[in-house]
N, C-alpha and C positions, 0 to 999 in steps of 0.2 A: 484418537477419537475420544470424544466426550462421555462420562460415564453415563448419560441418559442415552446415547445410542449403543452402548455396551449392552445395556438393560435393555433396550428393543430387541437385540441379537440373542438375547437369551443368557447372558453371562450375569449373575446374580455378585451383589456387593462382595458377598463370602470367597466367592471362587477369585474375583478381581484382587481382594487383599492377599490372598495366597500367592497370586501371579506377580504380584509386586513384591510380595517376603520373597519368593523364589528367583528373583531378577529377572523372570520373562518378560514382564512388562515395567517400564518406567513410569512413573508419576511425573509429568512436566509441570504441574501445578493444579490448584483445585480443580477438579472435575476433568482433567485433559492427561491422557494415557496415551504411549506410544509402546510399540513392540521394543525391546531391548536390543534387539539384531538386524533393525531394520537402516538400509543404506540411507542416509540422511542427504538431502538434496543442499544445494549451497543456499537455498532462497527457503530455507526450512521455517527459519523466525518467522517468515508472512503467512506459512501456512499454518502455525501456530498461532498466530495472531489473528488469523480470519478464523479460525476455530474459537477462540475466544471471544472474540466481538463479530458475530454471526452478521450483523446487519451494517459492519464497518467496511469502510472502502480503502484501500491502500493509496496514500497520496503522497505529495510532496516529494520530498527527498527519497524517501523508499521507493516510490513509484519511479521515479527518475533514475534512480539506480537499476531498478528492476529492467527499465527499457535502456540501459546502457547508454544514457543521455549525461551521468556526473562519473568522476571517478573517487568521490567521496563515498564511503561506507557508513550510511547512518548508526550510530550507537544504539538507536531507538527506533522500532516501527513505527513509522507515522502512519496513524488510522483517522479517516475522517469520520464522524458519528452526526446523526441527527440533533437539531437542537435542543430536545427535549429527550433524547435516548439517555440510557443508562450508561454513566461514566464506568468502566471497568477498573476495577483493582488490583489487575494483574502485575504480579512483579517478572514474571518471565513469559515472554522476551518483555523487554521494556517498552512501553508505549507512549507515547508522544499523540495527545489528543488534539484534532482541531473539529471544531463545530461547524458544521453547515446547514444551510436550509434544506428542505425536504428534495425541493426542485432542483438544486444544484449537487446534493448528492445524488441524484437519479440520473446526470447526464454524462454522456462519454465513460459509461463503464465497461470495461471488458472483463471477460471471466477466463483465468488462466487456472489449471490444473497442475498443482503443484505438490509433490508427496502425496497424491492422491485426494486432495484437498481442493474444491474449488474456491478459489482466490478472486475477490474483486479489485480491481487495479486501475484507477483511472488512465484512459488512453495518454501516449506520448504527449502530444500535443496539448490536451487538457491539462497535463502535467506541469508543463513548460509556463502555459497562461497562468497557472496557479500558484508557481512560485514568484511571478511577478505580483498576483492579486496578494499572496501573503507574505510579501517580502520582509517584512519586519519579524515576521516568525522563522521564516524559512532562509533569509538572507539574500542580499542583491546579488551577490558574487553567484552564488548558486543559480538563480536565476538567469544571468548573462551567459554564465557556462552553458548550461542545458539548451539556452536558445542556440547560441553559436553551434552545438553539436548537433541538434535536431535539424538544422539547416543543411551542416556537414554530411549528415548521414542521409540526408533527404527522405527521412520518416514525414515530414510535412512540409507543404508548401507554402512560401511567404503569403499568398493568398489566404491558404487555409487557416494559417496563423493569426492573420490579420480578421479576418472573418470570426474565428473564437473568442480573440482577443475582444471585440466590437461586443459580440453576443454575451461575454461574461462580466463585461465594465470594467476591462484592464487595457483598454487601447491606448489610453493617453500614456501610461508605462511602458508598454511594449513598444510602442511606434518609433520612438527614436533609436533604441536597439536594433528595430529589425529594419528600419529606415540605412542604418550604418551598415548592418552585416549583408545586405543586399544592393548596397549602391554601385560595387562594380560588376555585380552580375550583369 
């Protein structure tokens, strides 16, 4: 929880300091705390990042890993924020920030509960298309692997991917790979 949420629940800063000193609560970073004996989910860093950047959306490599579309485990949590939003200075978890327009930031967002925290994550298809849109940042290999995997797992149809790619302006980058992967279908 954030310190402000604890204060709203009636926990004073002095009480919080005593709980941290006693080892009952762990300070994860500036203004972010958790119980010491809590069972940690494998996606714990995503929950931490969502608390640290409440307006952010999990994107690119982190979203692809969340949806099971890549074997890569990103060393940083990829977060999308608005063009003029405050850039977080968090050191834990390490963040990789991508800036998007408000319109793009609000499309195709899913809400998932991880460790009791509402985490905003771009949908599987949107994450694949974004990997192509941001291939200089994320890497072309990641985008190709994710496209192959989303088709193999049947999490999105080729038509849905093509429509989304056209809507997001990435059709020219996605088209050759989508045609190659569906040529024998």
